[in-house]
PDB file of N, H, CA, C and O in Angstrom:
ATOM      1  N   MET A   1     108.135  99.617  97.375  1.00  0.00           N
ATOM      2  CA  MET A   1     106.767  99.724  97.856  1.00  0.00           C
ATOM      3  C   MET A   1     105.926  98.684  97.114  1.00  0.00           C
ATOM      4  O   MET A   1     105.924  98.636  95.884  1.00  0.00           O
ATOM      5  N   SER A   2     105.229  97.872  97.859  1.00  0.00           N
ATOM      6  H   SER A   2     105.230  97.911  98.859  1.00  0.00           H
ATOM      7  CA  SER A   2     104.390  96.842  97.248  1.00  0.00           C
ATOM      8  C   SER A   2     103.067  97.438  96.780  1.00  0.00           C
ATOM      9  O   SER A   2     102.727  98.572  97.115  1.00  0.00           O
ATOM     10  N   ASN A   3     102.339  96.663  96.011  1.00  0.00           N
ATOM     11  H   ASN A   3     102.616  95.741  95.739  1.00  0.00           H
ATOM     12  CA  ASN A   3     101.030  97.096  95.529  1.00  0.00           C
ATOM     13  C   ASN A   3     100.090  97.354  96.707  1.00  0.00           C
ATOM     14  O   ASN A   3      99.307  98.304  96.679  1.00  0.00           O
ATOM     15  N   TYR A   4     100.162  96.521  97.732  1.00  0.00           N
ATOM     16  H   TYR A   4     100.798  95.749  97.755  1.00  0.00           H
ATOM     17  CA  TYR A   4      99.298  96.703  98.899  1.00  0.00           C
ATOM     18  C   TYR A   4      99.674  97.957  99.674  1.00  0.00           C
ATOM     19  O   TYR A   4      98.801  98.619 100.236  1.00  0.00           O
ATOM     20  N   ASP A   5     100.951  98.291  99.713  1.00  0.00           N
ATOM     21  H   ASP A   5     101.660  97.753  99.256  1.00  0.00           H
ATOM     22  CA  ASP A   5     101.358  99.541 100.362  1.00  0.00           C
ATOM     23  C   ASP A   5     100.695 100.729  99.679  1.00  0.00           C
ATOM     24  O   ASP A   5     100.205 101.644 100.341  1.00  0.00           O
ATOM     25  N   LYS A   6     100.684 100.708  98.361  1.00  0.00           N
ATOM     26  H   LYS A   6     101.082  99.965  97.823  1.00  0.00           H
ATOM     27  CA  LYS A   6     100.072 101.797  97.596  1.00  0.00           C
ATOM     28  C   LYS A   6      98.567 101.862  97.857  1.00  0.00           C
ATOM     29  O   LYS A   6      98.012 102.949  98.015  1.00  0.00           O
ATOM     30  N   LEU A   7      97.907 100.706  97.902  1.00  0.00           N
ATOM     31  H   LEU A   7      98.358  99.823  97.774  1.00  0.00           H
ATOM     32  CA  LEU A   7      96.466 100.674  98.154  1.00  0.00           C
ATOM     33  C   LEU A   7      96.134 101.164  99.562  1.00  0.00           C
ATOM     34  O   LEU A   7      95.194 101.937  99.748  1.00  0.00           O
ATOM     35  N   VAL A   8      96.898 100.719 100.541  1.00  0.00           N
ATOM     36  H   VAL A   8      97.662 100.091 100.390  1.00  0.00           H
ATOM     37  CA  VAL A   8      96.661 101.142 101.928  1.00  0.00           C
ATOM     38  C   VAL A   8      96.912 102.635 102.065  1.00  0.00           C
ATOM     39  O   VAL A   8      96.155 103.332 102.741  1.00  0.00           O
ATOM     40  N   ARG A   9      97.954 103.126 101.437  1.00  0.00           N
ATOM     41  H   ARG A   9      98.569 102.560 100.887  1.00  0.00           H
ATOM     42  CA  ARG A   9      98.261 104.553 101.494  1.00  0.00           C
ATOM     43  C   ARG A   9      97.124 105.368 100.866  1.00  0.00           C
ATOM     44  O   ARG A   9      96.740 106.411 101.395  1.00  0.00           O
ATOM     45  N   GLY A  10      96.589 104.890  99.741  1.00  0.00           N
ATOM     46  H   GLY A  10      96.901 104.042  99.311  1.00  0.00           H
ATOM     47  CA  GLY A  10      95.478 105.586  99.098  1.00  0.00           C
ATOM     48  C   GLY A  10      94.202 105.530  99.919  1.00  0.00           C
ATOM     49  O   GLY A  10      93.416 106.477  99.916  1.00  0.00           O
ATOM     50  N   ALA A  11      93.995 104.426 100.620  1.00  0.00           N
ATOM     51  H   ALA A  11      94.634 103.657 100.622  1.00  0.00           H
ATOM     52  CA  ALA A  11      92.777 104.257 101.416  1.00  0.00           C
ATOM     53  C   ALA A  11      92.830 105.011 102.739  1.00  0.00           C
ATOM     54  O   ALA A  11      91.794 105.219 103.370  1.00  0.00           O
ATOM     55  N   THR A  12      94.012 105.419 103.166  1.00  0.00           N
ATOM     56  H   THR A  12      94.854 105.250 102.654  1.00  0.00           H
ATOM     57  CA  THR A  12      94.154 106.084 104.467  1.00  0.00           C
ATOM     58  C   THR A  12      94.738 107.482 104.336  1.00  0.00           C
ATOM     59  O   THR A  12      95.487 107.930 105.204  1.00  0.00           O
ATOM     60  N   LYS A  13      94.401 108.160 103.271  1.00  0.00           N
ATOM     61  H   LYS A  13      93.792 107.796 102.567  1.00  0.00           H
ATOM     62  CA  LYS A  13      94.886 109.535 103.089  1.00  0.00           C
ATOM     63  C   LYS A  13      94.329 110.426 104.198  1.00  0.00           C
ATOM     64  O   LYS A  13      93.193 110.243 104.634  1.00  0.00           O
ATOM     65  N   PRO A  14      95.128 111.386 104.649  1.00  0.00           N
ATOM     66  CA  PRO A  14      94.675 112.265 105.736  1.00  0.00           C
ATOM     67  C   PRO A  14      93.754 113.384 105.253  1.00  0.00           C
ATOM     68  O   PRO A  14      94.107 114.560 105.341  1.00  0.00           O
ATOM     69  N   LYS A  15      92.602 113.029 104.754  1.00  0.00           N
ATOM     70  H   LYS A  15      92.316 112.074 104.682  1.00  0.00           H
ATOM     71  CA  LYS A  15      91.613 114.031 104.362  1.00  0.00           C
ATOM     72  C   LYS A  15      90.236 113.563 104.797  1.00  0.00           C
ATOM     73  O   LYS A  15      90.032 112.386 105.094  1.00  0.00           O
ATOM     74  N   ALA A  16      89.311 114.477 104.831  1.00  0.00           N
ATOM     75  H   ALA A  16      89.477 115.433 104.590  1.00  0.00           H
ATOM     76  CA  ALA A  16      87.987 114.179 105.380  1.00  0.00           C
ATOM     77  C   ALA A  16      87.128 113.301 104.473  1.00  0.00           C
ATOM     78  O   ALA A  16      86.183 112.674 104.952  1.00  0.00           O
ATOM     79  N   ALA A  17      87.426 113.241 103.198  1.00  0.00           N
ATOM     80  H   ALA A  17      88.193 113.751 102.809  1.00  0.00           H
ATOM     81  CA  ALA A  17      86.611 112.456 102.266  1.00  0.00           C
ATOM     82  C   ALA A  17      86.810 110.958 102.493  1.00  0.00           C
ATOM     83  O   ALA A  17      87.873 110.520 102.933  1.00  0.00           O
ATOM     84  N   LEU A  18      85.791 110.199 102.191  1.00  0.00           N
ATOM     85  H   LEU A  18      84.927 110.555 101.834  1.00  0.00           H
ATOM     86  CA  LEU A  18      85.897 108.744 102.280  1.00  0.00           C
ATOM     87  C   LEU A  18      86.866 108.225 101.227  1.00  0.00           C
ATOM     88  O   LEU A  18      87.021 108.851 100.178  1.00  0.00           O
ATOM     89  N   PRO A  19      87.522 107.093 101.481  1.00  0.00           N
ATOM     90  CA  PRO A  19      88.449 106.547 100.485  1.00  0.00           C
ATOM     91  C   PRO A  19      87.703 106.056  99.245  1.00  0.00           C
ATOM     92  O   PRO A  19      86.544 105.646  99.318  1.00  0.00           O
ATOM     93  N   LYS A  20      88.386 106.107  98.120  1.00  0.00           N
ATOM     94  H   LYS A  20      89.327 106.440  98.061  1.00  0.00           H
ATOM     95  CA  LYS A  20      87.797 105.666  96.860  1.00  0.00           C
ATOM     96  C   LYS A  20      87.717 104.147  96.817  1.00  0.00           C
ATOM     97  O   LYS A  20      88.530 103.444  97.417  1.00  0.00           O
ATOM     98  N   GLN A  21      86.722 103.665  96.094  1.00  0.00           N
ATOM     99  H   GLN A  21      86.062 104.236  95.607  1.00  0.00           H
ATOM    100  CA  GLN A  21      86.510 102.221  95.961  1.00  0.00           C
ATOM    101  C   GLN A  21      87.693 101.534  95.285  1.00  0.00           C
ATOM    102  O   GLN A  21      87.946 100.357  95.543  1.00  0.00           O
ATOM    103  N   LYS A  22      88.421 102.242  94.426  1.00  0.00           N
ATOM    104  H   LYS A  22      88.216 103.198  94.216  1.00  0.00           H
ATOM    105  CA  LYS A  22      89.561 101.629  93.740  1.00  0.00           C
ATOM    106  C   LYS A  22      90.658 101.224  94.728  1.00  0.00           C
ATOM    107  O   LYS A  22      91.498 100.386  94.403  1.00  0.00           O
ATOM    108  N   TYR A  23      90.660 101.804  95.917  1.00  0.00           N
ATOM    109  H   TYR A  23      89.977 102.485  96.181  1.00  0.00           H
ATOM    110  CA  TYR A  23      91.602 101.407  96.957  1.00  0.00           C
ATOM    111  C   TYR A  23      91.000 100.342  97.871  1.00  0.00           C
ATOM    112  O   TYR A  23      91.695  99.412  98.281  1.00  0.00           O
ATOM    113  N   ILE A  24      89.735 100.472  98.187  1.00  0.00           N
ATOM    114  H   ILE A  24      89.171 101.228  97.854  1.00  0.00           H
ATOM    115  CA  ILE A  24      89.090  99.586  99.157  1.00  0.00           C
ATOM    116  C   ILE A  24      88.822  98.193  98.590  1.00  0.00           C
ATOM    117  O   ILE A  24      89.102  97.196  99.255  1.00  0.00           O
ATOM    118  N   GLN A  25      88.290  98.113  97.384  1.00  0.00           N
ATOM    119  H   GLN A  25      88.063  98.923  96.844  1.00  0.00           H
ATOM    120  CA  GLN A  25      87.892  96.823  96.810  1.00  0.00           C
ATOM    121  C   GLN A  25      89.048  95.821  96.713  1.00  0.00           C
ATOM    122  O   GLN A  25      88.866  94.668  97.106  1.00  0.00           O
ATOM    123  N   PRO A  26      90.224  96.202  96.210  1.00  0.00           N
ATOM    124  CA  PRO A  26      91.325  95.226  96.169  1.00  0.00           C
ATOM    125  C   PRO A  26      91.787  94.776  97.554  1.00  0.00           C
ATOM    126  O   PRO A  26      92.204  93.630  97.727  1.00  0.00           O
ATOM    127  N   LEU A  27      91.715  95.669  98.536  1.00  0.00           N
ATOM    128  H   LEU A  27      91.376  96.600  98.396  1.00  0.00           H
ATOM    129  CA  LEU A  27      92.100  95.281  99.896  1.00  0.00           C
ATOM    130  C   LEU A  27      91.121  94.266 100.470  1.00  0.00           C
ATOM    131  O   LEU A  27      91.530  93.297 101.108  1.00  0.00           O
ATOM    132  N   ILE A  28      89.840  94.486 100.245  1.00  0.00           N
ATOM    133  H   ILE A  28      89.508  95.274  99.727  1.00  0.00           H
ATOM    134  CA  ILE A  28      88.830  93.537 100.712  1.00  0.00           C
ATOM    135  C   ILE A  28      88.997  92.202  99.999  1.00  0.00           C
ATOM    136  O   ILE A  28      88.915  91.145 100.626  1.00  0.00           O
ATOM    137  N   ALA A  29      89.231  92.246  98.697  1.00  0.00           N
ATOM    138  H   ALA A  29      89.297  93.104  98.188  1.00  0.00           H
ATOM    139  CA  ALA A  29      89.421  91.014  97.925  1.00  0.00           C
ATOM    140  C   ALA A  29      90.644  90.242  98.415  1.00  0.00           C
ATOM    141  O   ALA A  29      90.622  89.012  98.457  1.00  0.00           O
ATOM    142  N   ALA A  30      91.696  90.945  98.780  1.00  0.00           N
ATOM    143  H   ALA A  30      91.714  91.944  98.745  1.00  0.00           H
ATOM    144  CA  ALA A  30      92.909  90.283  99.263  1.00  0.00           C
ATOM    145  C   ALA A  30      92.662  89.550 100.574  1.00  0.00           C
ATOM    146  O   ALA A  30      93.280  88.517 100.830  1.00  0.00           O
ATOM    147  N   THR A  31      91.771  90.070 101.404  1.00  0.00           N
ATOM    148  H   THR A  31      91.269  90.909 101.196  1.00  0.00           H
ATOM    149  CA  THR A  31      91.495  89.406 102.675  1.00  0.00           C
ATOM    150  C   THR A  31      90.657  88.147 102.488  1.00  0.00           C
ATOM    151  O   THR A  31      90.605  87.297 103.378  1.00  0.00           O
ATOM    152  N   ARG A  32      90.002  88.021 101.340  1.00  0.00           N
ATOM    153  H   ARG A  32      90.043  88.711 100.617  1.00  0.00           H
ATOM    154  CA  ARG A  32      89.164  86.848 101.073  1.00  0.00           C
ATOM    155  C   ARG A  32      89.880  85.768 100.280  1.00  0.00           C
ATOM    156  O   ARG A  32      89.321  84.691 100.074  1.00  0.00           O
ATOM    157  N   GLN A  33      91.094  86.024  99.834  1.00  0.00           N
ATOM    158  H   GLN A  33      91.549  86.898 100.002  1.00  0.00           H
ATOM    159  CA  GLN A  33      91.839  85.042  99.049  1.00  0.00           C
ATOM    160  C   GLN A  33      92.310  83.903  99.934  1.00  0.00           C
ATOM    161  O   GLN A  33      92.535  84.071 101.133  1.00  0.00           O
ATOM    162  N   ARG A  34      92.452  82.762  99.325  1.00  0.00           N
ATOM    163  H   ARG A  34      92.269  82.626  98.351  1.00  0.00           H
ATOM    164  CA  ARG A  34      92.918  81.579 100.061  1.00  0.00           C
ATOM    165  C   ARG A  34      94.383  81.696 100.464  1.00  0.00           C
ATOM    166  O   ARG A  34      94.809  81.111 101.460  1.00  0.00           O
ATOM    167  N   GLU A  35      95.140  82.444  99.695  1.00  0.00           N
ATOM    168  H   GLU A  35      94.794  82.919  98.886  1.00  0.00           H
ATOM    169  CA  GLU A  35      96.561  82.593  99.996  1.00  0.00           C
ATOM    170  C   GLU A  35      96.739  83.484 101.223  1.00  0.00           C
ATOM    171  O   GLU A  35      96.312  84.638 101.230  1.00  0.00           O
ATOM    172  N   SER A  36      97.357  82.952 102.231  1.00  0.00           N
ATOM    173  H   SER A  36      97.704  82.014 102.225  1.00  0.00           H
ATOM    174  CA  SER A  36      97.545  83.737 103.449  1.00  0.00           C
ATOM    175  C   SER A  36      98.576  84.843 103.247  1.00  0.00           C
ATOM    176  O   SER A  36      98.612  85.805 104.015  1.00  0.00           O
ATOM    177  N   SER A  37      99.414  84.713 102.220  1.00  0.00           N
ATOM    178  H   SER A  37      99.384  83.932 101.597  1.00  0.00           H
ATOM    179  CA  SER A  37     100.428  85.744 101.990  1.00  0.00           C
ATOM    180  C   SER A  37      99.792  87.080 101.623  1.00  0.00           C
ATOM    181  O   SER A  37     100.323  88.132 101.980  1.00  0.00           O
ATOM    182  N   SER A  38      98.661  87.057 100.915  1.00  0.00           N
ATOM    183  H   SER A  38      98.229  86.203 100.625  1.00  0.00           H
ATOM    184  CA  SER A  38      97.982  88.309 100.563  1.00  0.00           C
ATOM    185  C   SER A  38      97.487  89.018 101.815  1.00  0.00           C
ATOM    186  O   SER A  38      97.676  90.224 101.970  1.00  0.00           O
ATOM    187  N   LEU A  39      96.860  88.273 102.695  1.00  0.00           N
ATOM    188  H   LEU A  39      96.706  87.293 102.568  1.00  0.00           H
ATOM    189  CA  LEU A  39      96.369  88.860 103.942  1.00  0.00           C
ATOM    190  C   LEU A  39      97.535  89.376 104.779  1.00  0.00           C
ATOM    191  O   LEU A  39      97.453  90.457 105.361  1.00  0.00           O
ATOM    192  N   GLN A  40      98.606  88.617 104.842  1.00  0.00           N
ATOM    193  H   GLN A  40      98.674  87.738 104.369  1.00  0.00           H
ATOM    194  CA  GLN A  40      99.774  89.055 105.606  1.00  0.00           C
ATOM    195  C   GLN A  40     100.368  90.336 105.034  1.00  0.00           C
ATOM    196  O   GLN A  40     100.796  91.214 105.783  1.00  0.00           O
ATOM    197  N   ASP A  41     100.393  90.444 103.704  1.00  0.00           N
ATOM    198  H   ASP A  41     100.045  89.731 103.095  1.00  0.00           H
ATOM    199  CA  ASP A  41     100.906  91.659 103.071  1.00  0.00           C
ATOM    200  C   ASP A  41     100.032  92.864 103.393  1.00  0.00           C
ATOM    201  O   ASP A  41     100.544  93.950 103.663  1.00  0.00           O
ATOM    202  N   VAL A  42      98.712  92.674 103.367  1.00  0.00           N
ATOM    203  H   VAL A  42      98.296  91.791 103.148  1.00  0.00           H
ATOM    204  CA  VAL A  42      97.792  93.766 103.691  1.00  0.00           C
ATOM    205  C   VAL A  42      97.979  94.189 105.143  1.00  0.00           C
ATOM    206  O   VAL A  42      98.058  95.381 105.438  1.00  0.00           O
ATOM    207  N   LEU A  43      98.049  93.227 106.041  1.00  0.00           N
ATOM    208  H   LEU A  43      97.984  92.259 105.801  1.00  0.00           H
ATOM    209  CA  LEU A  43      98.215  93.547 107.462  1.00  0.00           C
ATOM    210  C   LEU A  43      99.557  94.222 107.733  1.00  0.00           C
ATOM    211  O   LEU A  43      99.639  95.134 108.556  1.00  0.00           O
ATOM    212  N   ARG A  44     100.588  93.786 107.057  1.00  0.00           N
ATOM    213  H   ARG A  44     100.521  93.045 106.388  1.00  0.00           H
ATOM    214  CA  ARG A  44     101.902  94.406 107.212  1.00  0.00           C
ATOM    215  C   ARG A  44     101.853  95.868 106.737  1.00  0.00           C
ATOM    216  O   ARG A  44     102.410  96.756 107.382  1.00  0.00           O
ATOM    217  N   SER A  45     101.186  96.101 105.616  1.00  0.00           N
ATOM    218  H   SER A  45     100.733  95.379 105.092  1.00  0.00           H
ATOM    219  CA  SER A  45     101.048  97.466 105.100  1.00  0.00           C
ATOM    220  C   SER A  45     100.232  98.335 106.050  1.00  0.00           C
ATOM    221  O   SER A  45     100.561  99.502 106.266  1.00  0.00           O
ATOM    222  N   LEU A  46      99.167  97.767 106.618  1.00  0.00           N
ATOM    223  H   LEU A  46      98.901  96.819 106.443  1.00  0.00           H
ATOM    224  CA  LEU A  46      98.354  98.509 107.583  1.00  0.00           C
ATOM    225  C   LEU A  46      99.144  98.842 108.841  1.00  0.00           C
ATOM    226  O   LEU A  46      99.035  99.943 109.380  1.00  0.00           O
ATOM    227  N   LYS A  47      99.933  97.892 109.299  1.00  0.00           N
ATOM    228  H   LYS A  47     100.022  96.998 108.861  1.00  0.00           H
ATOM    229  CA  LYS A  47     100.741  98.124 110.497  1.00  0.00           C
ATOM    230  C   LYS A  47     101.721  99.274 110.271  1.00  0.00           C
ATOM    231  O   LYS A  47     101.886 100.144 111.126  1.00  0.00           O
ATOM    232  N   THR A  48     102.361  99.262 109.117  1.00  0.00           N
ATOM    233  H   THR A  48     102.227  98.555 108.422  1.00  0.00           H
ATOM    234  CA  THR A  48     103.298 100.331 108.789  1.00  0.00           C
ATOM    235  C   THR A  48     102.583 101.671 108.705  1.00  0.00           C
ATOM    236  O   THR A  48     103.076 102.682 109.204  1.00  0.00           O
ATOM    237  N   ARG A  49     101.422 101.668 108.073  1.00  0.00           N
ATOM    238  H   ARG A  49     101.022 100.846 107.668  1.00  0.00           H
ATOM    239  CA  ARG A  49     100.666 102.919 107.893  1.00  0.00           C
ATOM    240  C   ARG A  49     100.111 103.433 109.220  1.00  0.00           C
ATOM    241  O   ARG A  49     100.042 104.645 109.426  1.00  0.00           O
ATOM    242  N   MET A  50      99.721 102.551 110.105  1.00  0.00           N
ATOM    243  H   MET A  50      99.777 101.567 109.937  1.00  0.00           H
ATOM    244  CA  MET A  50      99.174 102.973 111.397  1.00  0.00           C
ATOM    245  C   MET A  50     100.234 103.653 112.259  1.00  0.00           C
ATOM    246  O   MET A  50      99.898 104.459 113.127  1.00  0.00           O
ATOM    247  N   SER A  51     101.495 103.342 112.033  1.00  0.00           N
ATOM    248  H   SER A  51     101.768 102.687 111.328  1.00  0.00           H
ATOM    249  CA  SER A  51     102.556 103.994 112.805  1.00  0.00           C
ATOM    250  C   SER A  51     102.838 105.404 112.293  1.00  0.00           C
ATOM    251  O   SER A  51     103.528 106.181 112.954  1.00  0.00           O
ATOM    252  N   ASP A  52     102.303 105.735 111.115  1.00  0.00           N
ATOM    253  H   ASP A  52     101.743 105.104 110.578  1.00  0.00           H
ATOM    254  CA  ASP A  52     102.454 107.076 110.559  1.00  0.00           C
ATOM    255  C   ASP A  52     101.422 107.999 111.197  1.00  0.00           C
ATOM    256  O   ASP A  52     100.236 107.672 111.237  1.00  0.00           O
ATOM    257  N   SER A  53     101.862 109.131 111.689  1.00  0.00           N
ATOM    258  H   SER A  53     102.825 109.397 111.656  1.00  0.00           H
ATOM    259  CA  SER A  53     100.943 110.033 112.398  1.00  0.00           C
ATOM    260  C   SER A  53      99.965 110.743 111.467  1.00  0.00           C
ATOM    261  O   SER A  53      98.994 111.326 111.948  1.00  0.00           O
ATOM    262  N   ASN A  54     100.181 110.715 110.171  1.00  0.00           N
ATOM    263  H   ASN A  54     100.970 110.241 109.780  1.00  0.00           H
ATOM    264  CA  ASN A  54      99.309 111.406 109.226  1.00  0.00           C
ATOM    265  C   ASN A  54      98.176 110.541 108.695  1.00  0.00           C
ATOM    266  O   ASN A  54      97.343 111.040 107.939  1.00  0.00           O
ATOM    267  N   SER A  55      98.111 109.280 109.055  1.00  0.00           N
ATOM    268  H   SER A  55      98.788 108.874 109.669  1.00  0.00           H
ATOM    269  CA  SER A  55      97.091 108.398 108.493  1.00  0.00           C
ATOM    270  C   SER A  55      95.759 108.563 109.219  1.00  0.00           C
ATOM    271  O   SER A  55      95.716 108.911 110.399  1.00  0.00           O
ATOM    272  N   THR A  56      94.684 108.307 108.496  1.00  0.00           N
ATOM    273  H   THR A  56      94.719 108.024 107.537  1.00  0.00           H
ATOM    274  CA  THR A  56      93.343 108.317 109.069  1.00  0.00           C
ATOM    275  C   THR A  56      92.639 107.039 108.663  1.00  0.00           C
ATOM    276  O   THR A  56      92.894 106.493 107.589  1.00  0.00           O
ATOM    277  N   VAL A  57      91.765 106.568 109.512  1.00  0.00           N
ATOM    278  H   VAL A  57      91.558 107.011 110.384  1.00  0.00           H
ATOM    279  CA  VAL A  57      90.993 105.372 109.205  1.00  0.00           C
ATOM    280  C   VAL A  57      89.531 105.694 109.431  1.00  0.00           C
ATOM    281  O   VAL A  57      89.160 106.171 110.503  1.00  0.00           O
ATOM    282  N   ARG A  58      88.696 105.439 108.435  1.00  0.00           N
ATOM    283  H   ARG A  58      88.997 105.051 107.564  1.00  0.00           H
ATOM    284  CA  ARG A  58      87.249 105.667 108.548  1.00  0.00           C
ATOM    285  C   ARG A  58      86.544 104.340 108.382  1.00  0.00           C
ATOM    286  O   ARG A  58      86.856 103.556 107.485  1.00  0.00           O
ATOM    287  N   ILE A  59      85.600 104.104 109.251  1.00  0.00           N
ATOM    288  H   ILE A  59      85.346 104.741 109.979  1.00  0.00           H
ATOM    289  CA  ILE A  59      84.816 102.866 109.169  1.00  0.00           C
ATOM    290  C   ILE A  59      83.372 103.220 108.960  1.00  0.00           C
ATOM    291  O   ILE A  59      82.527 102.330 108.862  1.00  0.00           O
TER     292      ILE A  59
END
C-alpha cells in the first residue's frame, strides 16, 4: 500500500464526518507538484477506492 493509498483511504472513510485535514492537505499538495507521477499515484489510488462500495466522497 502506497502512502497515497493510505491518504485516500483516510479521506474517504464511510462515515458522516468530514475528512481530516491531515489526509486532504497532502493529496492537494500532490496534485500541485510538478512531478506527474505524484498526480498519477493519487488518481490511481482514487480509482481503486472508487471501486470500493464502502467509500464516500464529500465535496
